[in-house]
MMTF fields as JSON, N, C-alpha, C and O atoms, coordinates in Angstrom:
{
  "mmtfVersion": "1.0.0",
  "mmtfProducer": "UNKNOWN",
  "numBonds": 487,
  "numAtoms": 488,
  "numGroups": 122,
  "numChains": 1,
  "numModels": 1,
  "chainsPerModel": [1],
  "groupsPerChain": [122],
  "chainIdList": ["A"],
  "bondAtomList": [4, 2, 8, 6, 12, 10, 16, 14, 20, 18, 24, 22, 28, 26, 32, 30, 36, 34, 40, 38, 44, 42, 48, 46, 52, 50, 56, 54, 60, 58, 64, 62, 68, 66, 72, 70, 76, 74, 80, 78, 84, 82, 88, 86, 92, 90, 96, 94, 100, 98, 104, 102, 108, 106, 112, 110, 116, 114, 120, 118, 124, 122, 128, 126, 132, 130, 136, 134, 140, 138, 144, 142, 148, 146, 152, 150, 156, 154, 160, 158, 164, 162, 168, 166, 172, 170, 176, 174, 180, 178, 184, 182, 188, 186, 192, 190, 196, 194, 200, 198, 204, 202, 208, 206, 212, 210, 216, 214, 220, 218, 224, 222, 228, 226, 232, 230, 236, 234, 240, 238, 244, 242, 248, 246, 252, 250, 256, 254, 260, 258, 264, 262, 268, 266, 272, 270, 276, 274, 280, 278, 284, 282, 288, 286, 292, 290, 296, 294, 300, 298, 304, 302, 308, 306, 312, 310, 316, 314, 320, 318, 324, 322, 328, 326, 332, 330, 336, 334, 340, 338, 344, 342, 348, 346, 352, 350, 356, 354, 360, 358, 364, 362, 368, 366, 372, 370, 376, 374, 380, 378, 384, 382, 388, 386, 392, 390, 396, 394, 400, 398, 404, 402, 408, 406, 412, 410, 416, 414, 420, 418, 424, 422, 428, 426, 432, 430, 436, 434, 440, 438, 444, 442, 448, 446, 452, 450, 456, 454, 460, 458, 464, 462, 468, 466, 472, 470, 476, 474, 480, 478, 484, 482],
  "bondOrderList": [1, 1, 1, 1, 1, 1, 1, 1, 1, 1, 1, 1, 1, 1, 1, 1, 1, 1, 1, 1, 1, 1, 1, 1, 1, 1, 1, 1, 1, 1, 1, 1, 1, 1, 1, 1, 1, 1, 1, 1, 1, 1, 1, 1, 1, 1, 1, 1, 1, 1, 1, 1, 1, 1, 1, 1, 1, 1, 1, 1, 1, 1, 1, 1, 1, 1, 1, 1, 1, 1, 1, 1, 1, 1, 1, 1, 1, 1, 1, 1, 1, 1, 1, 1, 1, 1, 1, 1, 1, 1, 1, 1, 1, 1, 1, 1, 1, 1, 1, 1, 1, 1, 1, 1, 1, 1, 1, 1, 1, 1, 1, 1, 1, 1, 1, 1, 1, 1, 1, 1, 1],
  "groupList": [{"groupName": "MET", "atomNameList": ["N", "CA", "C", "O"], "elementList": ["N", "C", "C", "O"], "formalChargeList": [0, 0, 0, 0], "bondAtomList": [1, 0, 2, 1, 3, 2], "bondOrderList": [1, 1, 2], "singleLetterCode": "M", "chemCompType": "L-PEPTIDE LINKING"}, {"groupName": "LYS", "atomNameList": ["N", "CA", "C", "O"], "elementList": ["N", "C", "C", "O"], "formalChargeList": [0, 0, 0, 0], "bondAtomList": [1, 0, 2, 1, 3, 2], "bondOrderList": [1, 1, 2], "singleLetterCode": "K", "chemCompType": "L-PEPTIDE LINKING"}, {"groupName": "LEU", "atomNameList": ["N", "CA", "C", "O"], "elementList": ["N", "C", "C", "O"], "formalChargeList": [0, 0, 0, 0], "bondAtomList": [1, 0, 2, 1, 3, 2], "bondOrderList": [1, 1, 2], "singleLetterCode": "L", "chemCompType": "L-PEPTIDE LINKING"}, {"groupName": "GLN", "atomNameList": ["N", "CA", "C", "O"], "elementList": ["N", "C", "C", "O"], "formalChargeList": [0, 0, 0, 0], "bondAtomList": [1, 0, 2, 1, 3, 2], "bondOrderList": [1, 1, 2], "singleLetterCode": "Q", "chemCompType": "L-PEPTIDE LINKING"}, {"groupName": "ALA", "atomNameList": ["N", "CA", "C", "O"], "elementList": ["N", "C", "C", "O"], "formalChargeList": [0, 0, 0, 0], "bondAtomList": [1, 0, 2, 1, 3, 2], "bondOrderList": [1, 1, 2], "singleLetterCode": "A", "chemCompType": "L-PEPTIDE LINKING"}, {"groupName": "GLY", "atomNameList": ["N", "CA", "C", "O"], "elementList": ["N", "C", "C", "O"], "formalChargeList": [0, 0, 0, 0], "bondAtomList": [1, 0, 2, 1, 3, 2], "bondOrderList": [1, 1, 2], "singleLetterCode": "G", "chemCompType": "PEPTIDE LINKING"}, {"groupName": "ARG", "atomNameList": ["N", "CA", "C", "O"], "elementList": ["N", "C", "C", "O"], "formalChargeList": [0, 0, 0, 0], "bondAtomList": [1, 0, 2, 1, 3, 2], "bondOrderList": [1, 1, 2], "singleLetterCode": "R", "chemCompType": "L-PEPTIDE LINKING"}, {"groupName": "VAL", "atomNameList": ["N", "CA", "C", "O"], "elementList": ["N", "C", "C", "O"], "formalChargeList": [0, 0, 0, 0], "bondAtomList": [1, 0, 2, 1, 3, 2], "bondOrderList": [1, 1, 2], "singleLetterCode": "V", "chemCompType": "L-PEPTIDE LINKING"}, {"groupName": "ILE", "atomNameList": ["N", "CA", "C", "O"], "elementList": ["N", "C", "C", "O"], "formalChargeList": [0, 0, 0, 0], "bondAtomList": [1, 0, 2, 1, 3, 2], "bondOrderList": [1, 1, 2], "singleLetterCode": "I", "chemCompType": "L-PEPTIDE LINKING"}, {"groupName": "PHE", "atomNameList": ["N", "CA", "C", "O"], "elementList": ["N", "C", "C", "O"], "formalChargeList": [0, 0, 0, 0], "bondAtomList": [1, 0, 2, 1, 3, 2], "bondOrderList": [1, 1, 2], "singleLetterCode": "F", "chemCompType": "L-PEPTIDE LINKING"}, {"groupName": "THR", "atomNameList": ["N", "CA", "C", "O"], "elementList": ["N", "C", "C", "O"], "formalChargeList": [0, 0, 0, 0], "bondAtomList": [1, 0, 2, 1, 3, 2], "bondOrderList": [1, 1, 2], "singleLetterCode": "T", "chemCompType": "L-PEPTIDE LINKING"}, {"groupName": "GLU", "atomNameList": ["N", "CA", "C", "O"], "elementList": ["N", "C", "C", "O"], "formalChargeList": [0, 0, 0, 0], "bondAtomList": [1, 0, 2, 1, 3, 2], "bondOrderList": [1, 1, 2], "singleLetterCode": "E", "chemCompType": "L-PEPTIDE LINKING"}, {"groupName": "PRO", "atomNameList": ["N", "CA", "C", "O"], "elementList": ["N", "C", "C", "O"], "formalChargeList": [0, 0, 0, 0], "bondAtomList": [1, 0, 2, 1, 3, 2], "bondOrderList": [1, 1, 2], "singleLetterCode": "P", "chemCompType": "L-PEPTIDE LINKING"}, {"groupName": "HIS", "atomNameList": ["N", "CA", "C", "O"], "elementList": ["N", "C", "C", "O"], "formalChargeList": [0, 0, 0, 0], "bondAtomList": [1, 0, 2, 1, 3, 2], "bondOrderList": [1, 1, 2], "singleLetterCode": "H", "chemCompType": "L-PEPTIDE LINKING"}, {"groupName": "ASN", "atomNameList": ["N", "CA", "C", "O"], "elementList": ["N", "C", "C", "O"], "formalChargeList": [0, 0, 0, 0], "bondAtomList": [1, 0, 2, 1, 3, 2], "bondOrderList": [1, 1, 2], "singleLetterCode": "N", "chemCompType": "L-PEPTIDE LINKING"}, {"groupName": "TYR", "atomNameList": ["N", "CA", "C", "O"], "elementList": ["N", "C", "C", "O"], "formalChargeList": [0, 0, 0, 0], "bondAtomList": [1, 0, 2, 1, 3, 2], "bondOrderList": [1, 1, 2], "singleLetterCode": "Y", "chemCompType": "L-PEPTIDE LINKING"}, {"groupName": "ASP", "atomNameList": ["N", "CA", "C", "O"], "elementList": ["N", "C", "C", "O"], "formalChargeList": [0, 0, 0, 0], "bondAtomList": [1, 0, 2, 1, 3, 2], "bondOrderList": [1, 1, 2], "singleLetterCode": "D", "chemCompType": "L-PEPTIDE LINKING"}, {"groupName": "SER", "atomNameList": ["N", "CA", "C", "O"], "elementList": ["N", "C", "C", "O"], "formalChargeList": [0, 0, 0, 0], "bondAtomList": [1, 0, 2, 1, 3, 2], "bondOrderList": [1, 1, 2], "singleLetterCode": "S", "chemCompType": "L-PEPTIDE LINKING"}, {"groupName": "CYS", "atomNameList": ["N", "CA", "C", "O"], "elementList": ["N", "C", "C", "O"], "formalChargeList": [0, 0, 0, 0], "bondAtomList": [1, 0, 2, 1, 3, 2], "bondOrderList": [1, 1, 2], "singleLetterCode": "C", "chemCompType": "L-PEPTIDE LINKING"}],
  "groupTypeList": [0, 1, 1, 2, 3, 4, 1, 1, 4, 5, 2, 4, 6, 6, 1, 6, 6, 7, 6, 4, 1, 8, 9, 5, 10, 4, 11, 6, 12, 6, 2, 10, 7, 13, 6, 10, 14, 4, 14, 0, 15, 4, 3, 7, 8, 16, 16, 4, 17, 5, 6, 10, 2, 18, 17, 4, 17, 10, 2, 16, 4, 11, 9, 6, 4, 1, 5, 4, 7, 5, 17, 14, 1, 11, 4, 4, 11, 9, 7, 5, 11, 2, 8, 5, 1, 6, 4, 8, 11, 1, 5, 7, 10, 11, 7, 10, 9, 16, 6, 5, 5, 6, 8, 15, 13, 5, 6, 7, 1, 4, 2, 4, 16, 5, 4, 6, 14, 4, 5, 2, 1, 9],
  "groupIdList": [1, 2, 3, 4, 5, 6, 7, 8, 9, 10, 11, 12, 13, 14, 15, 16, 17, 18, 19, 20, 21, 22, 23, 24, 25, 26, 27, 28, 29, 30, 31, 32, 33, 34, 35, 36, 37, 38, 39, 40, 41, 42, 43, 44, 45, 46, 47, 48, 49, 50, 51, 52, 53, 54, 55, 56, 57, 58, 59, 60, 61, 62, 63, 64, 65, 66, 67, 68, 69, 70, 71, 72, 73, 74, 75, 76, 77, 78, 79, 80, 81, 82, 83, 84, 85, 86, 87, 88, 89, 90, 91, 92, 93, 94, 95, 96, 97, 98, 99, 100, 101, 102, 103, 104, 105, 106, 107, 108, 109, 110, 111, 112, 113, 114, 115, 116, 117, 118, 119, 120, 121, 122],
  "secStructList": [7, 2, 2, 2, 2, 2, 2, 2, 2, 2, 2, 2, 2, 2, 2, 2, 2, 2, 2, 6, 1, 7, 7, 7, 7, 1, 1, 1, 7, 3, 3, 3, 3, 3, 3, 7, 1, 1, 7, 3, 3, 3, 3, 3, 3, 3, 6, 6, 6, 6, 3, 3, 3, 3, 3, 3, 3, 6, 6, 1, 2, 2, 2, 2, 6, 6, 6, 7, 7, 1, 1, 1, 2, 2, 2, 2, 2, 2, 2, 2, 2, 2, 2, 2, 2, 2, 2, 2, 2, 6, 6, 7, 7, 5, 7, 3, 3, 3, 7, 1, 1, 7, 7, 1, 1, 6, 6, 2, 2, 2, 2, 2, 2, 2, 2, 2, 6, 6, 6, 7, 5, 7],
  "xCoordList": [5.372, 3.707, 3.248, 2.032, 3.74, 2.972, 2.532, 1.326, 2.745, 1.958, 0.917, -0.052, 0.693, -0.277, -1.715, -2.896, -0.744, -1.833, -2.265, -3.486, -1.511, -1.742, -2.896, -3.958, -2.956, -3.868, -5.012, -6.047, -5.094, -6.407, -6.682, -7.764, -5.801, -6.534, -7.324, -8.081, -6.809, -7.369, -8.751, -9.645, -9.078, -9.948, -11.056, -12.173, -10.589, -11.725, -11.971, -13.16, -11.187, -11.219, -12.374, -13.156, -12.142, -12.945, -14.389, -15.321, -14.427, -15.79, -16.582, -17.767, -15.579, -16.497, -17.381, -18.527, -15.992, -16.752, -17.854, -18.804, -17.942, -19.45, -20.246, -21.369, -20.123, -21.345, -22.13, -23.213, -20.87, -22.069, -22.47, -22.477, -22.833, -23.445, -24.62, -25.603, -24.331, -25.57, -26.03, -25.339, -27.586, -28.35, -29.843, -30.53, -29.982, -30.984, -32.347, -32.218, -33.333, -34.401, -35.153, -34.431, -36.466, -37.338, -38.172, -39.051, -38.127, -38.297, -37.202, -37.358, -36.048, -34.822, -33.567, -32.491, -33.978, -32.577, -30.98, -30.815, -30.255, -28.62, -28.286, -28.465, -27.67, -27.063, -25.453, -24.986, -24.921, -23.869, -22.706, -23.015, -21.423, -20.406, -19.407, -18.992, -18.651, -17.9, -16.894, -17.477, -15.751, -15.004, -13.382, -12.64, -13.264, -12.37, -11.173, -11.81, -10.193, -9.361, -9.833, -9.492, -10.679, -11.06, -12.627, -13.037, -13.449, -14.86, -15.769, -15.312, -16.606, -17.606, -18.84, -19.504, -19.07, -20.369, -21.34, -20.925, -22.788, -23.494, -24.83, -25.543, -25.156, -26.329, -27.459, -27.136, -28.416, -29.721, -30.211, -31.119, -29.118, -29.561, -30.923, -31.418, -31.437, -32.817, -31.906, -32.069, -31.303, -30.733, -31.449, -31.037, -32.713, -33.446, -33.867, -33.985, -34.039, -34.666, -33.179, -33.291, -32.203, -31.457, -31.123, -30.481, -31.575, -32.082, -31.265, -30.958, -30.92, -30.798, -31.809, -32.586, -31.86, -33.158, -32.767, -33.217, -32.06, -31.238, -29.56, -28.895, -28.932, -27.726, -27.117, -27.69, -25.992, -25.632, -23.885, -23.233, -23.497, -22.161, -21.632, -22.291, -19.965, -19.646, -19.436, -18.612, -20.28, -19.679, -21.489, -21.707, -22.421, -23.801, -23.547, -22.766, -24.653, -24.652, -25.109, -25.13, -25.525, -25.858, -24.912, -25.203, -23.938, -22.828, -22.039, -21.141, -22.061, -21.124, -21.182, -20.183, -22.293, -22.823, -22.478, -22.649, -21.93, -21.733, -20.161, -19.439, -19.61, -18.022, -17.326, -16.525, -17.373, -16.864, -16.077, -16.521, -14.707, -14.129, -14.552, -15.032, -14.488, -15.31, -14.692, -15.09, -13.389, -12.6, -12.079, -10.918, -13.492, -13.484, -14.791, -15.624, -14.815, -16.321, -17.239, -18.267, -17.291, -17.958, -18.92, -20.08, -18.001, -18.726, -19.455, -20.495, -19.11, -19.414, -20.784, -21.9, -20.554, -21.895, -23.007, -24.125, -22.788, -23.577, -24.341, -25.556, -23.46, -23.954, -24.438, -25.103, -24.355, -25.414, -26.781, -27.691, -26.742, -27.972, -29.062, -30.195, -28.24, -28.397, -29.147, -30.153, -28.476, -29.07, -30.137, -30.866, -30.296, -31.483, -32.598, -33.691, -32.135, -33.42, -34.161, -35.388, -33.451, -33.54, -34.654, -35.571, -33.541, -34.049, -35.786, -36.633, -36.142, -37.125, -38.216, -39.344, -37.787, -38.504, -38.95, -40.097, -38.02, -38.691, -39.562, -39.915, -39.599, -40.327, -39.503, -39.974, -38.318, -37.268, -37.273, -37.049, -37.589, -37.08, -36.43, -36.045, -36.197, -34.89, -33.958, -34.484, -32.532, -31.551, -31.002, -31.166, -30.106, -29.06, -27.723, -27.362, -26.948, -25.483, -24.345, -23.811, -23.941, -22.906, -21.515, -21.202, -20.665, -19.384, -18.545, -17.916, -18.537, -17.989, -16.417, -15.405, -16.379, -15.193, -14.11, -13.138, -14.6, -13.987, -14.02, -14.776, -13.642, -13.346, -15.015, -15.466, -15.68, -16.379, -15.809, -15.406, -15.723, -14.783, -14.284, -13.657, -14.421, -13.845, -14.95, -15.91, -15.08, -15.813, -16.877, -17.965, -16.683, -17.923, -19.136, -20.349, -18.007, -19.113, -20.042, -21.086, -19.031, -19.738, -21.323, -22.405, -20.798, -22.016, -23.044, -24.23, -22.708, -23.991, -24.741, -25.745, -24.2, -24.666, -25.342, -26.198, -24.99, -25.46, -27.274, -28.281, -27.01, -28.08, -28.999, -30.183, -28.682, -29.382, -30.193, -31.348, -29.334, -30.006, -30.978, -31.628, -30.917, -32.115, -33.191, -34.064, -32.913, -34.532, -34.048, -34.587, -33.156, -33.199, -32.788, -32.018, -33.482, -33.031, -32.166, -32.449, -31.244, -30.248, -29.301, -28.474],
  "yCoordList": [27.72, 27.348, 26.266, 26.076, 25.842, 24.96, 25.978, 25.741, 27.522, 28.284, 28.529, 28.434, 28.951, 28.884, 28.047, 28.346, 26.526, 25.121, 25.253, 25.338, 25.302, 25.489, 26.355, 25.738, 27.817, 28.552, 28.244, 28.252, 27.984, 26.991, 25.85, 25.544, 25.406, 23.936, 24.437, 23.861, 25.429, 25.769, 26.367, 25.939, 27.328, 28.089, 26.438, 26.259, 25.846, 24.492, 24.224, 23.919, 23.904, 22.995, 23.905, 23.407, 25.667, 26.521, 26.09, 25.477, 26.318, 26.334, 24.884, 24.688, 24.052, 22.786, 22.637, 22.245, 23.274, 22.931, 24.11, 23.856, 25.236, 26.322, 25.855, 26.004, 25.195, 24.446, 22.926, 22.391, 22.592, 21.39, 21.897, 20.99, 23.087, 23.542, 24.247, 24.533, 24.554, 25.604, 25.373, 25.399, 25.093, 24.299, 25.416, 25.881, 25.597, 26.896, 26.214, 25.582, 26.241, 25.783, 26.807, 27.696, 26.766, 27.689, 28.396, 29.068, 28.414, 29.292, 30.357, 31.514, 29.662, 30.479, 30.032, 29.571, 30.275, 30.012, 30.513, 31.129, 30.211, 30.417, 31.572, 31.542, 32.66, 33.606, 33.46, 33.469, 33.355, 32.789, 34.131, 35.101, 33.904, 35.1, 34.71, 33.636, 35.085, 34.581, 35.802, 36.757, 35.996, 37.153, 36.668, 35.724, 37.458, 37.301, 38.447, 39.499, 38.69, 40.153, 41.116, 42.258, 40.984, 41.592, 41.971, 43.13, 40.822, 41.055, 40.236, 39.234, 40.508, 40.251, 39.457, 40.01, 38.425, 37.691, 37.343, 37.205, 37.212, 36.742, 36.053, 36.721, 35.227, 34.221, 34.01, 34.042, 33.857, 33.065, 31.998, 31.858, 30.932, 29.366, 28.871, 29.455, 27.969, 27.445, 25.423, 24.696, 25.084, 24.146, 22.822, 21.661, 23.389, 21.64, 21.348, 20.193, 22.261, 22.22, 22.349, 21.964, 22.736, 23.067, 24.026, 23.798, 24.953, 26.423, 27.617, 27.532, 28.61, 29.866, 30.653, 30.658, 31.336, 32.378, 33.533, 33.76, 34.105, 34.983, 35.568, 35.399, 36.229, 36.546, 38.023, 38.611, 38.577, 39.904, 39.63, 38.775, 40.821, 40.755, 42.037, 42.737, 42.256, 43.569, 43.458, 44.194, 42.311, 42.484, 42.694, 42.651, 42.902, 43.317, 44.793, 45.653, 44.616, 46.1, 47.427, 48.526, 47.146, 48.083, 48.4, 49.456, 47.889, 48.312, 48.669, 49.367, 48.312, 48.936, 50.214, 50.879, 50.534, 51.648, 53.04, 54.215, 52.498, 53.682, 53.53, 54.094, 53.083, 52.908, 53.085, 54.015, 51.993, 51.975, 50.628, 49.593, 50.581, 49.403, 48.305, 48.435, 47.123, 46.061, 45.16, 44.022, 46.005, 44.909, 46.056, 46.373, 46.714, 47.415, 47.131, 46.257, 48.193, 47.678, 48.394, 47.737, 49.411, 50.684, 49.25, 48.849, 49.029, 47.646, 46.69, 46.364, 46.052, 44.779, 45.447, 44.942, 46.514, 47.037, 47.269, 46.881, 47.944, 48.213, 46.756, 46.688, 45.661, 44.203, 43.72, 42.722, 44.194, 43.78, 43.886, 43.068, 45.194, 46.201, 46.041, 46.485, 45.296, 44.464, 43.646, 43.605, 42.633, 41.098, 41.297, 40.315, 42.123, 42.271, 42.562, 41.996, 43.722, 44.027, 43.201, 43.21, 42.293, 41.217, 39.784, 39.044, 40.168, 38.616, 38.998, 38.217, 40.246, 41.122, 40.771, 40.365, 40.961, 40.74, 39.156, 38.772, 38.454, 37.136, 36.198, 35.047, 37.347, 36.942, 36.104, 35.161, 36.553, 36.025, 37.336, 38.487, 36.927, 38.098, 37.598, 38.373, 36.151, 35.976, 34.852, 33.937, 34.926, 34.031, 33.56, 33.923, 32.376, 32.033, 32.412, 31.898, 33.446, 33.705, 32.801, 32.443, 32.41, 31.767, 32.207, 32.128, 32.725, 33.262, 32.732, 33.5, 31.407, 30.789, 30.578, 30.826, 30.191, 30.109, 31.623, 31.6, 32.539, 33.83, 34.165, 33.344, 35.051, 35.778, 36.618, 36.948, 36.866, 37.921, 38.961, 38.966, 39.972, 41.013, 41.898, 41.258, 43.194, 43.709, 43.67, 44.333, 43.266, 43.254, 42.303, 42.568, 41.277, 40.059, 40.749, 40.647, 41.467, 41.945, 43.558, 44.15, 43.719, 45.118, 44.565, 45.122, 43.288, 42.692, 42.314, 42.484, 41.803, 41.755, 42.555, 42.115, 43.998, 45.196, 45.92, 46.774, 45.612, 46.219, 45.675, 46.331, 43.872, 43.369, 43.325, 43.283, 43.323, 43.767, 45.494, 45.762, 46.262, 47.677, 47.645, 48.578, 46.667, 46.646, 45.714, 45.379, 45.243, 44.649, 43.29, 42.911, 42.403, 40.583, 40.762, 41.6, 39.801, 39.44, 38.173, 37.141, 38.377, 36.958, 37.767, 37.119],
  "zCoordList": [-51.75, -52.425, -50.935, -50.895, -50.218, -48.567, -48.312, -48.243, -48.012, -47.135, -47.598, -46.846, -49.051, -49.711, -49.564, -49.386, -49.786, -49.476, -48.259, -48.128, -47.183, -45.221, -45.614, -45.695, -45.917, -45.49, -46.186, -45.519, -47.313, -48.061, -47.158, -46.656, -47.061, -46.317, -44.548, -43.767, -44.56, -42.868, -43.105, -42.375, -44.049, -44.604, -44.88, -44.393, -45.427, -45.475, -45.005, -45.091, -43.713, -42.451, -41.4, -40.59, -41.786, -40.696, -41.776, -41.255, -42.676, -43.585, -43.25, -42.983, -43.358, -43.333, -41.792, -41.576, -40.591, -38.95, -38.984, -38.244, -39.611, -39.757, -40.276, -39.796, -41.294, -41.941, -41.494, -41.732, -40.693, -40.049, -38.786, -37.954, -38.285, -37.523, -37.931, -37.247, -39.451, -39.809, -41.216, -42.234, -41.076, -42.101, -42.256, -41.347, -43.767, -43.993, -44.52, -45.568, -44.081, -44.147, -45.23, -45.681, -45.666, -46.228, -45.317, -45.856, -44.236, -42.815, -42.483, -42.092, -42.743, -42.342, -43.169, -42.786, -44.254, -45.164, -44.528, -43.475, -45.165, -44.843, -46.117, -47.334, -45.106, -46.147, -45.707, -44.568, -46.691, -47.172, -47.586, -48.277, -47.011, -47.429, -48.3, -47.863, -49.547, -50.024, -50.234, -50.746, -50.019, -49.676, -50.637, -50.366, -51.523, -52.07, -52.359, -52.299, -52.556, -52.046, -52.928, -52.621, -54.178, -54.856, -54.794, -54.856, -54.663, -54.437, -53.465, -52.915, -53.325, -52.222, -52.891, -53.768, -52.55, -52.807, -51.569, -50.418, -51.988, -51.024, -51.393, -52.142, -51.132, -51.387, -50.164, -48.976, -50.49, -49.393, -50.022, -50.841, -49.268, -49.722, -49.145, -48.181, -49.633, -48.933, -48.94, -49.92, -48.045, -48.345, -48.087, -48.09, -47.85, -47.668, -49.23, -49.642, -49.891, -51.239, -52.254, -53.418, -51.917, -52.546, -53.633, -54.659, -53.301, -54.37, -53.775, -52.586, -54.411, -54.27, -54.381, -55.336, -53.45, -53.372, -54.215, -55.338, -53.702, -53.9, -53.948, -52.926, -55.11, -54.628, -55.122, -56.039, -54.513, -54.661, -54.525, -53.926, -55.408, -55.2, -55.954, -56.723, -55.486, -56.36, -57.572, -58.115, -58.421, -59.546, -60.509, -61.719, -59.402, -60.467, -60.511, -60.104, -61.243, -62.53, -61.814, -62.369, -60.314, -59.868, -58.863, -58.302, -58.459, -57.683, -58.343, -57.871, -59.785, -60.766, -61.388, -61.663, -61.597, -61.854, -60.888, -61.214, -59.582, -58.335, -58.795, -57.972, -59.6, -59.772, -59.108, -59.205, -57.873, -56.781, -56.489, -56.985, -55.557, -55.231, -54.638, -53.512, -55.17, -55.054, -53.858, -53.611, -52.964, -51.622, -50.757, -50.5, -50.289, -49.129, -48.245, -48.487, -46.988, -46.318, -46.939, -47.101, -47.331, -48.087, -49.227, -49.329, -49.663, -50.947, -50.358, -50.932, -49.15, -48.719, -47.844, -47.966, -47.052, -46.678, -47.537, -47.198, -48.764, -50.074, -50.491, -50.676, -50.599, -51.057, -50.251, -50.527, -48.773, -47.558, -47.697, -47.565, -48.026, -48.107, -49.644, -49.826, -50.491, -51.594, -51.781, -52.488, -50.862, -50.924, -49.577, -49.43, -48.824, -47.878, -48.571, -48.554, -49.331, -50.054, -50.845, -50.74, -51.834, -52.649, -51.979, -52.337, -50.486, -49.651, -49.48, -49.913, -48.822, -48.416, -49.686, -49.41, -51.073, -52.17, -52.163, -52.395, -51.906, -51.946, -50.671, -50.415, -50.215, -48.677, -47.585, -46.95, -47.478, -46.657, -45.605, -45.982, -44.123, -43.388, -42.313, -41.436, -42.213, -41.018, -41.669, -42.303, -41.505, -42.011, -40.681, -39.516, -41.432, -40.599, -41.297, -42.356, -40.551, -41.219, -41.258, -40.209, -42.388, -42.478, -43.069, -44.257, -41.954, -42.314, -43.457, -44.185, -43.615, -44.97, -44.27, -44.925, -43.15, -42.484, -41.913, -41.158, -42.455, -42.162, -41.176, -40.656, -40.197, -39.123, -39.05, -40.147, -38.083, -38.344, -37.796, -36.633, -38.626, -38.632, -39.813, -40.657, -40.051, -41.386, -42.382, -41.989, -43.221, -44.522, -44.437, -44.947, -43.874, -43.288, -42.117, -41.932, -41.516, -40.359, -41.114, -40.839, -42.054, -42.752, -43.603, -43.79, -43.936, -45.326, -44.248, -44.531, -43.003, -42.319, -41.416, -40.855, -41.201, -40.636, -42.01, -41.78, -43.52, -44.202, -44.423, -44.689, -44.11, -44.406, -43.316, -43.648, -41.813, -41.088, -41.154, -40.824, -41.587, -41.996, -43.27, -43.741, -43.583, -44.806, -44.638, -45.44, -43.099, -42.519, -42.123, -41.083, -42.657, -42.382, -40.697, -40.227, -40.032, -38.759, -38.819, -39.427, -38.208, -37.716, -36.308, -35.668]
}
């Protein structure tokens, strides 16, 4: 059990360190990524007003209609494209990427690439 607690504590520490440097404004909100073993979640957040502008995940109806698995790179890229489209509809073109304490690799990178392909700049 101590090993799991140590991993969670390390993730929380890295997340705090990243968040100390990143702040989303109305002009350039924060695109945050949350990854679990089964799903991917992304939100565009304006920290100045404390509002979530849009969100996307592998639990959305658009993703579920595909009948795909939510825990691979293809799913992460689809969520990235989905969050990019939704953000552009809200008038957001530039964001700050918050990897949530995770390494910029694998599914996190695939989500970022999908958002870039949809037209978001970061």
